[in-house]
N, C-alpha and C positions, 0 to 999 in steps of 0.2 A: 504494500500500500504506500501511496505517496502522500506526504503531508503538504497541504496547500496553504498553510498559515504563513504569512509573510515574516521574514526575519527582521524584527524591529529592535532597534537599540534606543534605549531611553537615556536622555542626557540628565545627569544629576549635577546640579550646580555645586561647586565646591564651597565649603563654608568660608566666610570672610574672616580674616584675622581680627582679633579684638580691637586693635587700634583703629581699624577702618569702621568699626561700629560706633565709635564715640562721636557724638555731634560736636561740630567745631565751635559754634557760637557759645553754648554753655561751657565748654572746656576753656575758652578764652576768658569768659566771665569768672570762672572758678580760679584761674591763675591770677587774675587781677585782684580778686578778694584775698587770696593768700599774700600777694604783694602788699596790699593795703594793711594787712595785719602785721606783716614783718616791719613795715616802716611807720607804724602808728606812733611810736614814742620818739621824741627828740630830746636827747640827754644834753643838758646845758652845762652845768657846772657841778663840781664836787668840792665839798669843803669838810673839814674835820673840826669839831668843837667838843672839847672835853671827852676825848676817845669815842665820840659818836661821828660816824661818817654819814654825811648828808649828800644825797645825789638829787639835784634839781632836774626835773624833766617836765616836758610839755606834751600834752595829748594833742596830736595833730588833727584829730577828728573833731574835737570840741574846742580846742584852744585853751583848755584849762591847765593850770600849773599844779604840779604835785611834787612832793619830796619823799624820797625813800630813805629810811633811817636804818643804819647798821651799827651795832655795837656788841658788846659781850652778851647781853641778854636780849637784844632785839635783832631780828634777822629779816630785813626787807619790809618793815612796816611802812605803809604808805599813809602820808598825811596830806589832806587836801587843803588848798588855800581857798577858804570860803565854803559855801554849801553847794558843792558841785558833784557830789557822789551820784545823784540820780541821772545826770546827763551822761556820765561815763557808763553807768549801767545800761541805760537806754541805747547808747551807741553800740555797746558790745552785744546787746540782745539783737539789735537790727542786723549786725554783722553775722551773728550765728544763724539767724533765720535765713538770710540771703545765701550763706555758705551751704547750709544743709539742704535748702530747696534746690539750689543749682546742682549740688552733688546728686540729689534724688532724681532730677531730670536726666542727668547724664546716665545714671544707672538704669533708669526706666527705659530710655531710648536705646541704650546698648543691648539690654535684654530683649526688648521688643523686636529688634532687627534680626533676631535669630531665625 
């Protein structure tokens, strides 16, 4: 007996490498957010008073001035100049929300493109 079924070959598309699944715009935004976090603080001056090292710094996001204190019993305690704690906390919360949502978009789109 002779088999009359055609000899068909099916094309299977190869899987894309992971880096090609990452969306470009959210990846750029994520890198910009990481850069913004890395350059948030501007360290101005350092002084020592009675064995206490004081580092003056400026929050570039809010423009507020802070002092970090270091001594034998104090390790990196931050002191604000005025009532500015809420602005720093809000700016940090906004950054975390933007960072996590952008990372979530990247992961979602990368997994969806499978």
